[in-house]
DSSP file (Angstrom, degrees, kcal/mol; ACC not computed):
  #  RESIDUE AA STRUCTURE BP1 BP2  ACC     N-H-->O    O-->H-N    N-H-->O    O-->H-N    TCO  KAPPA ALPHA  PHI   PSI    X-CA   Y-CA   Z-CA
    1    1 A M     >        0   0    0      0, 0.0     4,-2.1     0, 0.0     3,-0.2   0.000 360.0 360.0 360.0 -42.0   -2.3   18.8  -21.6
    2    2 A K  H  >  +     0   0    0      1,-0.2     4,-2.4     2,-0.2     5,-0.2   0.907 360.0  52.7 -62.4 -39.7   -0.4   17.4  -18.5
    3    3 A K  H  > S+     0   0    0      2,-0.2     4,-2.5     1,-0.2    -1,-0.2   0.846 107.2  51.3 -60.4 -36.6   -3.4   18.2  -16.2
    4    4 A H  H  > S+     0   0    0     -3,-0.2     4,-2.4     2,-0.2    -1,-0.2   0.876 111.2  48.0 -72.1 -37.3   -5.8   16.3  -18.5
    5    5 A V  H  X S+     0   0    0     -4,-2.1     4,-2.4     2,-0.2    -2,-0.2   0.936 113.7  47.4 -66.1 -43.5   -3.5   13.2  -18.5
    6    6 A T  H  X S+     0   0    0     -4,-2.4     4,-2.7     1,-0.2    -2,-0.2   0.935 112.6  48.3 -59.5 -49.4   -3.2   13.4  -14.8
    7    7 A L  H  X S+     0   0    0     -4,-2.5     4,-2.8     1,-0.2    -1,-0.2   0.898 111.0  51.5 -59.8 -42.0   -7.0   13.8  -14.3
    8    8 A G  H  X S+     0   0    0     -4,-2.4     4,-2.2     2,-0.2    -1,-0.2   0.917 110.6  47.8 -62.6 -43.2   -7.6   10.9  -16.7
    9    9 A I  H  X S+     0   0    0     -4,-2.4     4,-2.7     2,-0.2    -2,-0.2   0.929 110.9  51.7 -63.5 -43.8   -5.3    8.6  -14.8
   10   10 A L  H  X S+     0   0    0     -4,-2.7     4,-2.6     1,-0.2    -2,-0.2   0.935 110.4  49.1 -61.1 -45.3   -6.9    9.6  -11.5
   11   11 A I  H  X S+     0   0    0     -4,-2.8     4,-1.8     1,-0.2    -1,-0.2   0.915 113.2  46.4 -58.0 -44.8  -10.4    8.8  -12.8
   12   12 A I  H  X S+     0   0    0     -4,-2.2     4,-0.9     1,-0.2    -1,-0.2   0.898 112.4  48.9 -65.3 -40.3   -9.3    5.5  -14.0
   13   13 A A  H  < S+     0   0    0     -4,-2.7     4,-0.4     2,-0.2     3,-0.4   0.879 109.4  54.5 -69.1 -35.8   -7.4    4.6  -10.8
   14   14 A L  H >< S+     0   0    0     -4,-2.6     3,-0.6     1,-0.2    -1,-0.2   0.900 114.3  40.2 -64.8 -38.8  -10.6    5.7   -8.7
   15   15 A F  H >< S+     0   0    0     -4,-1.8     3,-1.1    -5,-0.2     5,-0.5   0.585  94.7  83.7 -88.8  -5.7  -12.8    3.3  -10.7
   16   16 A S  G ><  +     0   0    0     -4,-0.9     3,-1.8    -3,-0.4    58,-1.1   0.689  69.1  79.9 -71.0 -17.7  -10.3    0.5  -10.9
   17   17 A L  G <  S+     0   0    0     -3,-0.6    -1,-0.3    -4,-0.4    -2,-0.1   0.824  95.5  48.3 -58.9 -28.3  -11.3   -0.9   -7.5
   18   18 A T  G <  S-     0   0    0     -3,-1.1    -1,-0.3     2,-0.3    -2,-0.2   0.499 116.2-116.2 -85.2  -5.6  -14.3   -2.5   -9.1
   19   19 A G  S <  S+     0   0    0     -3,-1.8     2,-0.3    55,-0.4    -3,-0.1   0.216  92.0  15.7  88.1 -16.1  -12.2   -3.9  -11.9
   20   20 A C  S    S-     0   0    0     -5,-0.5    -2,-0.3     3,-0.0     3,-0.0  -0.941 113.1 -52.5-168.1 178.9  -14.1   -1.7  -14.4
   21   21 A F        -     0   0    0     -2,-0.3    -5,-0.1     1,-0.1     2,-0.1  -0.498  65.5-117.8 -69.3 131.9  -16.3    1.3  -14.3
   22   22 A P        -     0   0    0      0, 0.0    -1,-0.1     0, 0.0     2,-0.1  -0.360  22.8-129.7 -73.1 145.9  -19.1    0.5  -11.9
   23   23 A D    >   -     0   0    0      1,-0.1     3,-1.5    -2,-0.1    -3,-0.0  -0.273  34.4 -93.5 -84.6-178.5  -22.7    0.4  -13.1
   24   24 A K  T 3  S+     0   0    0      1,-0.3    -1,-0.1    -2,-0.1     0, 0.0   0.602 122.5  62.6 -74.6  -8.8  -25.4    2.3  -11.5
   25   25 A K  T 3  S+     0   0    0      2,-0.1     2,-0.6     0, 0.0    -1,-0.3   0.531  77.2 105.2 -91.4  -7.7  -26.4   -0.7   -9.4
   26   26 A T    <   -     0   0    0     -3,-1.5     2,-0.7    41,-0.1    -8,-0.0  -0.628  60.9-151.8 -82.3 119.3  -22.9   -0.8   -7.6
   27   27 A N        -     0   0    0     -2,-0.6    40,-3.1    41,-0.0     2,-0.3  -0.815  12.1-155.3 -89.9 119.1  -23.3    0.6   -4.0
   28   28 A M  E     -A   66   0A   0     -2,-0.7    36,-0.0    38,-0.2    -2,-0.0  -0.755   6.7-161.9-101.2 143.8  -20.0    2.1   -2.9
   29   29 A L  E     -A   65   0A   0     36,-3.1    36,-2.8    -2,-0.3     2,-0.1  -0.937  21.3-114.1-123.8 145.6  -19.1    2.4    0.8
   30   30 A P  E     +A   64   0A   0      0, 0.0     2,-0.3     0, 0.0    34,-0.2  -0.491  42.3 168.0 -76.9 150.0  -16.5    4.7    2.5
   31   31 A A  E     -A   63   0A   0     32,-2.2    32,-2.6    -2,-0.1    31,-0.6  -0.980  29.9-118.2-153.3 161.2  -13.6    2.9    4.2
   32   32 A N  E     -A   61   0A   0     -2,-0.3    95,-2.8    30,-0.2     2,-0.4  -0.549  23.2-130.6 -92.9 165.9  -10.2    3.6    5.7
   33   33 A T  E     -Ab  60 127A   0     27,-2.5    27,-2.1    -2,-0.2     2,-0.4  -0.934  18.3-168.7-115.4 145.2   -6.9    2.2    4.5
   34   34 A W  E     - b   0 128A   0     93,-2.2    95,-3.0    -2,-0.4     2,-0.4  -0.982   7.2-153.7-128.2 140.6   -4.4    0.6    6.9
   35   35 A G  E     - b   0 129A   0     21,-1.6     2,-0.5    -2,-0.4    95,-0.2  -0.966   8.2-172.1-121.1 135.1   -0.8   -0.3    5.9
   36   36 A F  E     - b   0 130A   0     93,-2.6    95,-2.7    -2,-0.4     2,-0.5  -0.954  10.3-153.7-131.1 111.8    1.3   -3.1    7.5
   37   37 A N  E     + b   0 131A   0     -2,-0.5   121,-0.4    93,-0.2    95,-0.2  -0.732  14.2 178.2 -87.9 124.6    5.0   -3.4    6.7
   38   38 A H        +     0   0    0     93,-2.8   121,-3.7    -2,-0.5     2,-0.6   0.466  49.4 103.8-102.2  -2.3    6.3   -7.0    7.1
   39   39 A V  B >  S-d  159   0B   0     92,-0.3     3,-1.6   119,-0.2   121,-0.2  -0.726  70.6-127.6 -94.5 115.4    9.9   -6.2    6.0
   40   40 A K  T 3  S+     0   0    0    119,-2.6   121,-0.3    -2,-0.6     3,-0.1  -0.251  88.1  12.9 -60.5 136.7   12.5   -6.0    8.8
   41   41 A G  T 3  S+     0   0    0      1,-0.3    44,-1.1    43,-0.1    45,-0.6   0.440 109.0  96.2  82.5  -1.0   14.7   -2.9    8.9
   42   42 A T    <   -     0   0    0     -3,-1.6     2,-0.4    42,-0.2    -1,-0.3  -0.707  56.6-149.6-117.7 168.5   12.6   -0.9    6.4
   43   43 A S  E     -E   82   0C   0     39,-1.6    39,-3.3    -2,-0.2     2,-0.9  -0.999  14.9-139.5-136.3 137.4    9.9    1.6    6.6
   44   44 A V  E     -E   81   0C   0     -2,-0.4    12,-0.5    37,-0.2    37,-0.2  -0.868  20.5-169.1 -89.6 107.4    7.0    2.3    4.3
   45   45 A N  E     -     0   0C   0     35,-1.9     2,-0.3    -2,-0.9    -1,-0.2   0.934  64.8 -23.0 -68.3 -45.8    7.1    6.1    4.4
   46   46 A W  E     -E   80   0C   0     34,-0.8    34,-2.3    -3,-0.1     2,-0.3  -0.966  60.7-165.5-158.4 162.2    3.7    6.4    2.6
   47   47 A Y  E     -EF  79  54C   0      7,-2.0     7,-3.5    -2,-0.3     2,-0.3  -0.965   8.5-146.6-149.7 165.2    1.4    4.5    0.3
   48   48 A K  E     -EF  78  53C   0     30,-2.7    30,-1.9    -2,-0.3     2,-0.5  -0.985   2.1-162.2-133.2 141.0   -1.5    5.1   -2.0
   49   49 A V  E >  S-EF  77  52C   0      3,-2.1     3,-2.2    -2,-0.3    28,-0.2  -0.957  88.2 -26.4-125.0 110.6   -4.4    2.8   -2.8
   50   50 A N  T 3  S-     0   0    0     26,-3.1    27,-0.1    -2,-0.5     3,-0.1   0.865 129.2 -48.7  48.7  40.6   -6.1    4.1   -6.0
   51   51 A G  T 3  S+     0   0    0     25,-0.4     2,-0.6     1,-0.3    -1,-0.3   0.225 108.8 125.5  88.1 -13.8   -4.9    7.5   -5.0
   52   52 A A  E <   -F   49   0C   0     -3,-2.2    -3,-2.1     1,-0.0    -1,-0.3  -0.711  57.5-136.1 -81.2 119.9   -6.0    7.4   -1.4
   53   53 A R  E     +F   48   0C   0     -2,-0.6     2,-0.3    -5,-0.2    -5,-0.3  -0.527  26.8 177.2 -83.0 139.1   -2.9    8.2    0.6
   54   54 A G  E     -F   47   0C   0     -7,-3.5    -7,-2.0    -2,-0.2     2,-0.3  -0.895  14.6-159.4-135.1 167.2   -2.0    6.3    3.8
   55   55 A R    >   -     0   0    0      3,-0.4     3,-0.6    -2,-0.3    -9,-0.1  -0.901  51.8 -38.1-150.1 114.7    0.8    6.3    6.3
   56   56 A G  T 3  S-     0   0    0    -12,-0.5   -21,-1.6    -2,-0.3     2,-0.7  -0.040  98.2 -39.0  70.7-169.1    1.8    3.5    8.7
   57   57 A A  T 3  S+     0   0    0    -23,-0.2     2,-0.3    -3,-0.1    -1,-0.2  -0.243 106.4  99.8 -93.2  49.2   -0.4    1.2   10.6
   58   58 A T  S <  S-     0   0    0     -2,-0.7    -3,-0.4    -3,-0.6   -23,-0.3  -0.917  84.3 -90.5-125.6 157.0   -3.0    3.8   11.4
   59   59 A A        -     0   0    0     -2,-0.3     2,-0.4   -25,-0.1   -25,-0.2  -0.502  38.3-166.4 -73.1 134.2   -6.3    4.4    9.7
   60   60 A S  E     -A   33   0A   0    -27,-2.1   -27,-2.5    -2,-0.2     2,-0.4  -0.977  25.0-109.8-116.5 130.1   -6.2    6.8    6.8
   61   61 A C  E     +A   32   0A   0     -2,-0.4   -29,-0.2   -29,-0.2    -8,-0.1  -0.815  63.2  21.9 -99.8 142.5   -9.4    8.1    5.5
   62   62 A C  E     +     0   0A   0    -31,-0.6     2,-0.3    -2,-0.4   -30,-0.2   0.740  41.5 135.1-147.5 149.3  -11.0    7.7    2.9
   63   63 A I  E     -A   31   0A   0    -32,-2.6   -32,-2.2    -3,-0.1     2,-0.4  -0.971  40.7-126.5-134.9 151.0  -11.4    5.3    0.0
   64   64 A M  E     -A   30   0A   0     -2,-0.3   -47,-0.1   -34,-0.2   -36,-0.0  -0.845  28.1-176.1 -97.8 135.0  -14.7    4.1   -1.6
   65   65 A V  E     -A   29   0A   0    -36,-2.8   -36,-3.1    -2,-0.4     2,-0.2  -0.961  31.9-102.9-128.1 148.6  -15.1    0.3   -1.9
   66   66 A P  E     -A   28   0A   0      0, 0.0   -38,-0.2     0, 0.0   -40,-0.0  -0.465  23.3-135.5 -70.1 138.5  -17.9   -1.7   -3.5
   67   67 A E  S    S+     0   0    0    -40,-3.1    57,-0.5    -2,-0.2     2,-0.4   0.908  92.0  42.6 -60.7 -41.4  -20.4   -3.1   -1.0
   68   68 A K  S    S-     0   0    0    -41,-0.3     2,-0.1    55,-0.1    54,-0.1  -0.876  87.4-123.1-110.5 140.5  -20.3   -6.5   -2.9
   69   69 A W        -     0   0    0     52,-0.6    51,-0.1    -2,-0.4   -51,-0.1  -0.463  28.1-175.4 -74.4 149.3  -17.3   -8.2   -4.3
   70   70 A S    >   -     0   0    0     -2,-0.1     3,-0.9    -4,-0.0     0, 0.0  -0.982  35.0 -85.5-141.9 151.5  -17.2   -9.1   -7.9
   71   71 A P  T 3  S+     0   0    0      0, 0.0     0, 0.0     0, 0.0     0, 0.0  -0.125 106.5  26.8 -57.5 156.5  -14.5  -11.0   -9.9
   72   72 A D  T 3  S+     0   0    0      1,-0.2     2,-0.3    46,-0.1   -54,-0.0   0.678  76.9 159.1  66.8  22.1  -11.4   -9.3  -11.3
   73   73 A Q    <   +     0   0    0     -3,-0.9    45,-2.2    45,-0.3     2,-0.3  -0.572  12.7 169.2 -71.0 139.5  -11.4   -6.5   -8.7
   74   74 A T  E     - G   0 117C   0    -58,-1.1   -55,-0.4    43,-0.3     2,-0.3  -0.945  22.1-154.4-142.6 162.2   -8.0   -4.8   -8.4
   75   75 A V  E     - G   0 116C   0     41,-1.8    41,-3.3    -2,-0.3     2,-0.6  -0.971  20.9-124.0-133.2 153.5   -6.5   -1.8   -6.9
   76   76 A L  E     - G   0 115C   0     -2,-0.3   -26,-3.1   -63,-0.3     2,-0.5  -0.884  28.1-166.6 -93.6 120.2   -3.4    0.2   -7.8
   77   77 A V  E     -EG  49 114C   0     37,-2.9    37,-2.6    -2,-0.6     2,-0.3  -0.942   7.2-178.2-111.5 128.4   -1.0    0.4   -4.8
   78   78 A E  E     +EG  48 113C   0    -30,-1.9   -30,-2.7    -2,-0.5     2,-0.3  -0.936  12.2 168.2-117.6 142.7    1.9    2.9   -4.9
   79   79 A W  E     -EG  47 112C   0     33,-2.2    33,-2.7    -2,-0.3     2,-0.4  -0.998  29.6-139.1-158.2 156.4    4.5    3.1   -2.1
   80   80 A E  E     -EG  46 111C   0    -34,-2.3   -35,-1.9    -2,-0.3   -34,-0.8  -0.974  21.0-160.2-119.5 132.4    7.8    4.5   -1.0
   81   81 A V  E     -EG  44 110C   0     29,-2.8    29,-2.4    -2,-0.4   -37,-0.2  -0.919  15.3-152.0-113.9 131.9   10.2    2.5    1.1
   82   82 A D  E >   -E   43   0C   0    -39,-3.3   -39,-1.6    -2,-0.4     3,-0.8  -0.905  13.6-166.3 -97.4 108.2   13.1    3.7    3.2
   83   83 A P  T 3  S+     0   0    0      0, 0.0    -1,-0.1     0, 0.0     3,-0.1   0.663  85.5  38.5 -72.8 -11.8   15.5    0.7    3.0
   84   84 A D  T >  S+     0   0    0     21,-0.1     3,-1.1     1,-0.1   -42,-0.2  -0.475  71.2 151.3-130.3  57.8   17.6    1.9    5.9
   85   85 A A  T <  S+     0   0    0    -44,-1.1   -43,-0.1    -3,-0.8    -1,-0.1   0.756  71.7  43.9 -66.6 -26.4   15.0    3.2    8.2
   86   86 A Y  T 3  S+     0   0    0    -45,-0.6    -1,-0.3    -3,-0.1   -44,-0.1  -0.122  77.3 162.2-113.9  34.1   16.8    2.6   11.4
   87   87 A T    <   -     0   0    0     -3,-1.1     3,-0.3     1,-0.1    -3,-0.0  -0.227  29.1-157.9 -58.6 144.6   20.3    3.8   10.5
   88   88 A R  S    S+     0   0    0      1,-0.2    -1,-0.1     0, 0.0    -2,-0.0   0.518  80.1  77.6 -99.1  -9.4   22.6    4.5   13.4
   89   89 A N        +     0   0    0      2,-0.0    -1,-0.2     0, 0.0    -2,-0.1   0.174  62.8 135.2 -86.3  15.7   25.0    6.8   11.5
   90   90 A R        -     0   0    0     -3,-0.3     3,-0.1     1,-0.1     2,-0.1  -0.504  51.5-133.4 -71.4 128.5   22.6    9.8   11.7
   91   91 A P        -     0   0    0      0, 0.0     3,-0.1     0, 0.0    -1,-0.1  -0.365  40.6 -78.4 -71.0 160.7   24.2   13.1   12.6
   92   92 A Q    >   -     0   0    0      1,-0.1     3,-2.2    -2,-0.1     6,-0.3  -0.336  53.1-100.2 -62.7 138.2   22.5   15.2   15.3
   93   93 A L  T 3  S+     0   0    0      1,-0.3    -1,-0.1    -3,-0.1     3,-0.1  -0.406 110.4  23.5 -59.4 132.0   19.5   17.2   14.1
   94   94 A G  T 3  S+     0   0    0      1,-0.3    -1,-0.3    -2,-0.1    -2,-0.1   0.263  93.3 126.9  94.1 -10.0   20.5   20.8   13.5
   95   95 A S  S X  S-     0   0    0     -3,-2.2     3,-0.7     1,-0.1    -1,-0.3  -0.309  73.8-111.1 -76.4 164.4   24.2   19.9   12.9
   96   96 A K  T 3  S+     0   0    0      1,-0.2     4,-0.5     2,-0.1    -1,-0.1   0.831 117.7  52.6 -63.0 -30.7   26.0   21.1    9.8
   97   97 A E  T 3> S+     0   0    0      1,-0.2     4,-2.2     2,-0.1    -1,-0.2   0.704  90.2  80.7 -79.0 -19.2   26.2   17.5    8.5
   98   98 A Y  H <> S+     0   0    0     -3,-0.7     4,-2.9    -6,-0.3     5,-0.2   0.894  86.6  51.3 -60.1 -49.4   22.5   16.8    8.9
   99   99 A P  H  > S+     0   0    0      0, 0.0     4,-2.3     0, 0.0    -1,-0.2   0.892 113.3  45.8 -59.3 -40.7   21.2   18.4    5.7
  100  100 A A  H  > S+     0   0    0     -4,-0.5     4,-2.1     2,-0.2    -2,-0.2   0.885 112.6  51.5 -67.7 -37.6   23.7   16.5    3.5
  101  101 A F  H  X S+     0   0    0     -4,-2.2     4,-2.9     2,-0.2    -1,-0.2   0.948 111.0  46.9 -62.9 -46.1   23.0   13.3    5.4
  102  102 A I  H  X S+     0   0    0     -4,-2.9     4,-3.1     1,-0.2     5,-0.3   0.932 111.1  51.9 -61.3 -45.9   19.2   13.6    4.9
  103  103 A A  H  X S+     0   0    0     -4,-2.3     4,-1.1    -5,-0.2    -1,-0.2   0.911 115.0  42.7 -58.1 -43.6   19.7   14.4    1.1
  104  104 A A  H  < S+     0   0    0     -4,-2.1     4,-0.4     2,-0.2     3,-0.3   0.922 115.3  49.7 -69.5 -42.3   21.9   11.3    0.7
  105  105 A H  H >< S+     0   0    0     -4,-2.9     3,-1.5     1,-0.2    -2,-0.2   0.923 110.1  48.9 -63.7 -45.8   19.6    9.1    2.8
  106  106 A E  H >< S+     0   0    0     -4,-3.1     3,-1.4     1,-0.3    -1,-0.2   0.735  98.6  68.7 -69.5 -21.6   16.5   10.2    0.9
  107  107 A A  T 3< S+     0   0    0     -4,-1.1    -1,-0.3    -3,-0.3    -2,-0.2   0.645  95.5  57.8 -70.2 -12.4   18.1    9.5   -2.4
  108  108 A N  T <  S+     0   0    0     -3,-1.5    -1,-0.3    -4,-0.4    -2,-0.2   0.468  77.1 119.7 -93.5  -4.4   18.0    5.8   -1.5
  109  109 A Y    <   -     0   0    0     -3,-1.4     2,-0.4    -4,-0.2   -27,-0.2  -0.303  56.5-141.8 -58.5 145.9   14.3    5.8   -1.0
  110  110 A R  E     -G   81   0C   0    -29,-2.4   -29,-2.8     2,-0.0     2,-0.5  -0.897   8.1-153.3-114.1 140.8   12.6    3.3   -3.4
  111  111 A H  E     +G   80   0C   0     -2,-0.4     2,-0.3   -31,-0.2   -31,-0.2  -0.959  17.6 174.4-119.9 133.0    9.3    3.8   -5.2
  112  112 A Y  E     -G   79   0C   0    -33,-2.7   -33,-2.2    -2,-0.5     2,-0.3  -0.880  12.5-173.1-131.6 158.4    7.1    1.0   -6.3
  113  113 A S  E     +G   78   0C   0     -2,-0.3     2,-0.3   -35,-0.2   -35,-0.2  -0.963  10.8 169.1-152.7 145.8    3.6    0.5   -7.8
  114  114 A K  E     -G   77   0C   0    -37,-2.6   -37,-2.9    -2,-0.3     2,-0.6  -0.983  35.1-125.0-157.3 141.7    1.6   -2.7   -8.4
  115  115 A V  E     -G   76   0C   0     -2,-0.3   -39,-0.2   -39,-0.2    -2,-0.0  -0.802  36.7-165.6 -88.4 125.0   -1.9   -3.7   -9.5
  116  116 A V  E     -G   75   0C   0    -41,-3.3   -41,-1.8    -2,-0.6     2,-0.1  -0.941  16.0-124.9-121.4 128.4   -3.1   -6.0   -6.7
  117  117 A P  E     -G   74   0C   0      0, 0.0    22,-0.4     0, 0.0   -43,-0.3  -0.425  20.6-129.1 -70.8 148.0   -6.1   -8.3   -6.9
  118  118 A I        -     0   0    0    -45,-2.2   -45,-0.3  -101,-0.1   -46,-0.1  -0.875  23.3-133.7 -95.6 115.9   -8.8   -8.1   -4.2
  119  119 A P        -     0   0    0      0, 0.0    22,-0.2     0, 0.0   -45,-0.0  -0.364  39.1 -77.5 -68.2 155.9   -9.7  -11.4   -2.7
  120  120 A Q        -     0   0    0    -51,-0.1     2,-0.3    20,-0.1    21,-0.1  -0.159  52.6-175.2 -54.2 140.9  -13.3  -12.3   -2.3
  121  121 A Y        -     0   0    0      1,-0.1   -52,-0.6    -3,-0.1     3,-0.1  -0.994  27.1-157.8-139.4 149.8  -15.1  -10.8    0.6
  122  122 A D  S    S+     0   0    0     -2,-0.3     2,-0.4     1,-0.3    -1,-0.1   0.804  88.9  24.9 -91.9 -35.4  -18.6  -11.2    2.0
  123  123 A E  S    S-     0   0    0     18,-0.1     2,-0.4   -55,-0.1    -1,-0.3  -0.999  84.3-123.3-134.0 129.8  -18.8   -7.9    3.8
  124  124 A A        +     0   0    0    -57,-0.5     2,-0.2    -2,-0.4    18,-0.1  -0.577  42.2 156.2 -73.0 123.2  -16.8   -4.8    2.9
  125  125 A C        -     0   0    0     16,-0.9    18,-0.1    -2,-0.4    17,-0.1  -0.533  49.7 -38.3-127.6-163.3  -14.6   -3.4    5.6
  126  126 A D        -     0   0    0     -2,-0.2     2,-0.6    16,-0.1    -1,-0.3  -0.177  61.9-108.4 -60.6 154.7  -11.5   -1.3    5.6
  127  127 A V  E     -b   33   0A   0    -95,-2.8   -93,-2.2    14,-0.1     2,-0.5  -0.783  34.2-165.9 -85.6 118.8   -8.7   -1.8    3.1
  128  128 A K  E     -bC  34 140A   0     12,-2.9    12,-1.8    -2,-0.6     2,-0.5  -0.943   1.0-162.8-113.6 124.3   -5.7   -3.4    4.7
  129  129 A V  E     -bC  35 139A   0    -95,-3.0   -93,-2.6    -2,-0.5     2,-0.5  -0.921   0.4-162.8-111.5 124.6   -2.5   -3.4    2.7
  130  130 A H  E     -bC  36 138A   0      8,-3.1     8,-2.2    -2,-0.5     2,-0.6  -0.940   5.7-153.9-112.6 123.5    0.4   -5.7    3.6
  131  131 A F  E     -bC  37 137A   0    -95,-2.7   -93,-2.8    -2,-0.5   -92,-0.3  -0.838  21.4-179.0 -96.1 122.2    3.8   -5.0    2.3
  132  132 A L  E >>  - C   0 136A   0      4,-3.1     4,-0.7    -2,-0.6     3,-0.6  -0.664  35.5 -70.5-118.4 170.5    6.0   -8.1    2.0
  133  133 A P  G >4 S+     0   0    0      0, 0.0     3,-1.0     0, 0.0    -1,-0.2  -0.152 113.8  31.8 -57.3 159.5    9.6   -8.9    0.9
  134  134 A C  G 34 S-     0   0    0      1,-0.2     3,-0.1    28,-0.1    27,-0.0   0.770 131.5 -71.3  59.4  33.1   10.4   -8.6   -2.8
  135  135 A Q  G <4 S+     0   0    0     -3,-0.6     2,-0.3     1,-0.2    -1,-0.2   0.796  88.7 154.3  57.0  34.8    7.9   -5.8   -3.3
  136  136 A E  E <<  -C  132   0A   0     -3,-1.0    -4,-3.1    -4,-0.7     2,-0.4  -0.693  23.1-166.0 -87.5 145.6    5.0   -8.1   -2.9
  137  137 A V  E     -C  131   0A   0     -2,-0.3     2,-0.4    -6,-0.2    -6,-0.2  -0.999   8.3-169.0-135.5 135.3    1.7   -6.7   -1.7
  138  138 A K  E     -C  130   0A   0     -8,-2.2    -8,-3.1    -2,-0.4     2,-0.3  -0.951   7.7-162.1-120.8 145.9   -1.5   -8.4   -0.4
  139  139 A I  E     +C  129   0A   0    -22,-0.4     2,-0.3    -2,-0.4   -10,-0.2  -0.920   9.5 175.9-123.8 149.5   -4.8   -6.7    0.2
  140  140 A T  E     -C  128   0A   0    -12,-1.8   -12,-2.9    -2,-0.3   -19,-0.1  -0.988  26.9-163.6-148.5 148.1   -7.8   -7.7    2.2
  141  141 A L        +     0   0    0     -2,-0.3   -16,-0.9   -22,-0.2   -18,-0.1  -0.010  45.7 147.4-112.5  28.2  -11.1   -6.1    3.1
  142  142 A S        -     0   0    0      1,-0.1   -16,-0.1   -14,-0.1    -2,-0.1  -0.340  47.9-145.0 -65.4 142.7  -11.6   -8.6    5.9
  143  143 A C  S    S+     0   0    0    -20,-0.1    -1,-0.1   -18,-0.1     2,-0.1   0.501  70.4 103.5 -83.3 -10.5  -13.5   -7.3    9.0
  144  144 A L  S    S-     0   0    0      1,-0.1     2,-0.1     6,-0.1    -2,-0.0  -0.410  80.6-108.4 -73.9 150.9  -11.4   -9.4   11.2
  145  145 A A    >   -     0   0    0      1,-0.1     3,-1.9    -2,-0.1     6,-0.2  -0.453  30.9-114.2 -72.3 153.0   -8.5   -7.8   13.3
  146  146 A I  T 3  S+     0   0    0      1,-0.3    -1,-0.1    -2,-0.1     5,-0.1   0.732 116.5  56.4 -65.3 -17.8   -5.1   -8.7   12.1
  147  147 A T  T 3  S+     0   0    0      3,-0.0    -1,-0.3     2,-0.0    -2,-0.0   0.514  80.7 109.7 -90.5  -3.6   -4.4  -10.7   15.3
  148  148 A H  S X  S-     0   0    0     -3,-1.9     3,-1.6     1,-0.1    -4,-0.0  -0.485  75.7-128.0 -70.4 141.1   -7.5  -12.9   14.8
  149  149 A P  T 3  S+     0   0    0      0, 0.0    -1,-0.1     0, 0.0    -3,-0.0   0.732 108.4  51.0 -66.1 -20.6   -6.5  -16.5   13.9
  150  150 A D  T 3  S+     0   0    0     -5,-0.1    -6,-0.1     3,-0.0    -4,-0.1   0.423  75.0 129.9 -94.9   3.1   -8.8  -16.5   10.9
  151  151 A Y    <   -     0   0    0     -3,-1.6    -5,-0.0    -6,-0.2    -6,-0.0  -0.342  63.2-130.1 -54.1 131.4   -7.4  -13.2    9.4
  152  152 A P  S    S+     0   0    0      0, 0.0     2,-0.6     0, 0.0    -1,-0.1   0.673  90.0  66.6 -69.9 -18.8   -6.6  -14.1    5.8
  153  153 A I        +     0   0    0      1,-0.1    -2,-0.1     2,-0.0   -13,-0.0  -0.914  54.3 165.8-106.2 116.2   -3.1  -12.7    5.7
  154  154 A Q        +     0   0    0     -2,-0.6    -1,-0.1    -4,-0.1    -3,-0.0   0.289  23.0 132.8-114.0   8.5   -0.8  -14.7    8.0
  155  155 A E        -     0   0    0      1,-0.1    -2,-0.0     4,-0.0     2,-0.0  -0.328  59.4-113.5 -60.3 143.2    2.8  -13.7    6.9
  156  156 A P        -     0   0    0      0, 0.0     3,-0.4     0, 0.0     2,-0.1  -0.287  26.5-108.0 -74.3 163.2    4.9  -12.9   10.0
  157  157 A S  S    S+     0   0    0      1,-0.2  -119,-0.2  -118,-0.1  -118,-0.1  -0.468  95.9  32.6 -80.2 162.3    6.2   -9.4   10.9
  158  158 A Y  S    S+     0   0    0   -121,-0.4  -119,-0.2     1,-0.2     2,-0.2   0.855  77.4 177.4  60.0  43.3    9.9   -8.5   10.5
  159  159 A M  B     -d   39   0B   0   -121,-3.7  -119,-2.6    -3,-0.4     2,-0.2  -0.530  30.5-114.8 -74.1 140.7   10.6  -10.8    7.6
  160  160 A E        -     0   0    0     -2,-0.2    -1,-0.1  -121,-0.2  -119,-0.1  -0.548  22.8-123.1 -75.5 139.8   14.1  -10.7    6.1
  161  161 A E        -     0   0    0   -121,-0.3    -1,-0.1    -2,-0.2     4,-0.0  -0.748  35.0-122.2 -77.0 124.9   14.5   -9.3    2.5
  162  162 A P        -     0   0    0      0, 0.0     3,-0.1     0, 0.0   -28,-0.1  -0.256  13.1-117.8 -69.6 159.1   16.1  -12.1    0.6
  163  163 A A  S    S+     0   0    0      1,-0.2     2,-0.4     2,-0.0    -2,-0.0   0.883 104.7  21.6 -66.5 -33.6   19.4  -11.4   -1.2
  164  164 A E  S    S-     0   0    0      0, 0.0    -1,-0.2     0, 0.0     0, 0.0  -0.997  80.3-139.7-134.7 134.8   17.7  -12.2   -4.5
  165  165 A C        -     0   0    0     -2,-0.4     2,-0.1    -3,-0.1     3,-0.1  -0.635  29.5-106.7 -86.0 144.6   14.0  -12.0   -5.2
  166  166 A P        -     0   0    0      0, 0.0     2,-0.3     0, 0.0    -1,-0.1  -0.397  39.3-101.0 -66.7 151.4   12.3  -14.7   -7.3
  167  167 A T        -     0   0    0      1,-0.1     2,-0.2    -2,-0.1     0, 0.0  -0.576  40.3-115.5 -72.7 132.8   11.2  -13.7  -10.8
  168  168 A S        -     0   0    0     -2,-0.3    -1,-0.1     1,-0.1    -3,-0.0  -0.452  18.6-160.1 -69.4 140.3    7.5  -13.0  -10.9
  169  169 A T              0   0    0      1,-0.2    -1,-0.1    -2,-0.2    -2,-0.0   0.349 360.0 360.0-102.6   4.5    5.6  -15.4  -13.2
  170  170 A R              0   0    0      0, 0.0    -1,-0.2     0, 0.0    -2,-0.0   0.450 360.0 360.0 -80.4 360.0    2.6  -13.1  -13.5
């Protein structure tokens, strides 16, 4: 029973990029995913976009994207954050203290998921995922480099996580 539920969720997630089940006229294209963390002092250990796993600001293969954008497109983004990625209190690798430290450190990892809208695009390119403070996520399929002045996501890198996040109105 559990396998059937998992398979059903996977199938729904795979088709959710189009906002609904694609019709026979939808041409799907392969793309990579790229992840960009904008939150200072943290690390996104891994992420998934509709089940396609990625890691860091390197291309991860593969996800299928519709060649043409249509309204109400969304993706399911899941991710794991290390909130203290650059701790200085780490014992030496191989020491007696190291396994207990790692177990305690990993217990602080945070897991999130969010359905994220896909902004309109003219040409389908790689899926770029931007992780922002307060567990906000933005997606773009822009063909521009992230350093291009017209790239659609302009939030700075190394943003501080606020002491309190605003309540979502969605």
